[in-house]
Each structure stands twice: as C-alpha cells, then as structure tokens.
C-alpha positions in Angstrom: 80.9 81.7 97.1 79.8 85.3 96.8 82.0 86.5 93.9 81.4 90.3 94.3 82.9 90.1 97.8 85.7 87.9 96.6 86.6 90.4 93.9 86.4 93.4 96.3 88.7 91.5 98.7 91.2 90.7 96.0 91.2 94.3 94.7 91.6 95.5 98.3 94.5 93.2 98.8 96.1 94.6 95.6 95.5 98.1 96.8 97.2 97.3 100.1 100.3 96.1 98.2 100.3 99.5 96.5 99.7 101.3 99.7 102.9 99.8 101.1 104.8 101.3 98.2 103.1 104.6 98.5 104.0 104.8 102.2 107.6 103.7 101.6 108.0 106.4 99.0 106.4 109.0 101.3 108.8 108.0 104.1 111.8 108.4 101.9 110.6 111.9 101.0 109.5 112.8 104.6 112.6 111.3 106.2 110.6 109.7 109.0 108.0 106.8 109.1 105.9 108.6 111.7 105.7 111.8 109.6 104.8 109.7 106.6 102.1 107.9 108.5 100.6 111.2 109.7 100.6 112.6 106.2 99.0 109.4 104.9 96.3 109.5 107.6 95.6 113.2 107.0 95.0 112.5 103.3 92.8 109.6 104.2 90.9 111.7 106.7 90.3 114.4 104.1 89.0 111.8 101.7 86.6 110.4 104.3 85.4 113.9 105.2 84.6 114.5 101.5 82.8 111.2 101.2 80.8 111.9 104.4 79.8 115.4 103.1 78.5 113.7 99.9 76.8 110.8 101.7 75.5 112.7 104.7 74.9 109.6 107.0 73.3 110.0 110.4 75.6 109.9 113.4 74.9 107.8 116.5 73.8 109.5 119.7 76.2 110.1 122.6 74.5 107.4 124.7 75.1 104.8 122.1 78.8 105.7 121.9 79.2 105.7 125.6 77.7 102.2 125.9 80.0 100.8 123.2 82.8 98.4 124.3 86.1 100.1 124.7 88.0 97.9 122.3 86.1 99.3 119.2 88.2 102.4 119.4 91.5 100.5 118.8 91.1 100.2 115.0 92.7 103.6 114.4 95.6 102.7 116.7 96.2 99.5 114.8 96.0 101.3 111.5 98.5 103.9 112.6 100.9 101.2 113.8 100.5 99.3 110.5 101.0 102.3 108.3 104.1 103.5 110.3 105.6 100.0 110.3 105.1 99.5 106.6 106.6 102.9 105.9 109.6 102.0 108.2 110.3 98.4 107.3 108.6 97.2 104.1 111.5 98.4 101.9 113.8 96.1 103.9 111.7 93.0 103.1 110.3 94.0 99.7 106.6 94.2 98.9 106.1 90.4 98.7 108.1 89.6 101.8 106.4 92.3 103.9 102.8 91.5 102.7 103.3 87.8 103.0 104.3 88.2 106.6 101.4 90.7 107.2 98.9 88.2 105.7 100.3 85.4 107.7 99.8 87.4 110.9 96.3 88.2 109.8 95.4 84.6 109.1 96.8 83.2 112.4 95.2 86.0 114.4 91.9 85.6 112.6 91.9 81.8 113.3 92.1 82.7 117.0 89.5 85.5 116.8 87.1 83.1 115.0 87.7 80.1 117.2 87.0 82.0 120.4 84.5 84.5 119.0 86.6 87.5 120.1 86.0 91.3 119.5 82.6 90.8 118.0 83.2 87.9 115.6 80.9 84.9 115.8 82.5 81.6 117.0 83.8 79.6 114.1 85.6 76.5 115.2 89.2 75.8 114.3 89.3 72.7 112.1 92.2 70.4 111.0 91.7 71.7 107.4 92.1 75.3 108.6 95.3 74.3 110.3 96.6 72.6 107.2 95.8 75.8 105.2 97.6 78.0 107.7 100.6 75.6 107.6 100.7 75.7 103.8 100.5 79.5 104.0 103.3 79.6 106.4 105.4 77.3 104.2 104.7 79.6 101.3 105.7 82.7 103.3 109.0 81.1 104.3 109.8 80.4 100.6 108.8 84.0 99.6 110.8 85.6 102.4 114.0 83.4 102.0 113.9 83.7 98.2 116.5 86.3 97.1 116.1 86.1 93.4 
C-alpha cells in the first residue's frame, strides 16, 4: 500500500466533509443553493488562477484539445451538480448521512467504471470480494442513515 496516497485520500475525504458544511452555511446565507454553488466555484476558480500564476504550466495546443473525447469536459458539470446538491440537501440528512450516501454512490459507480474500463479507467474485473465489500458498505450506510441518535 502506498501510504502517502492513502493519507492524501483520507485528508481529501475529511476536507469533503467540511466542504459540505461550508456549502450548507453558504446556502443559508445566500438563500439559494445555486447561488451558493456559484460563489463556491468562483472562489475555487480564483484559487486555481492564483496557483496557475505561481506554477505557470504549459497549456495544450488547440489541436490536442479538439482531438480529446467529449466526455472529458463533464467533470465541471458533475462538480457543479454535486456542490449545488450538497448545499441544497445535506442539511436534511446531516453530514454523515449525506456523505455516506455520496461515498456509496461513488463506490458502486466506480465498480462499474473499473469492470468495464469506462471513461479512461483500465479494466479491473469485479470480484466476489469487491461485491462483499460494497454490500458491507451499503449495510453500514443504511445503519448511518436510519440512526437518529
């Protein structure tokens, strides 16, 4: 196991939990989840612009971009939907409920993406142990979501 990647993934997951709270708070102040999502993306865009100004990476040429598969541009759409949905609905489920359902959706989708090698992922076969793990995750999510105390 590559521990630096594991640590980065765990910290990223913890940050995602905080992001849900940030977006929920922003929505309550803005009055609308779409406005909150837009403000969140504007702040994120400003941060990325600053990082790019510091790092100064080279940009791909136009031809490379035109030859790219069309599905690569959907990441921003998915991100916008996620941020707006978390701002709109996470407070109704709580952080643990919302994120456990999000993670479950991610796991089940990733099993399909891996098994069929979709959207650029290498084919990684679905195994009985992976199904057991996904089933245990689902059982845990049901407990978290139904638990009221």
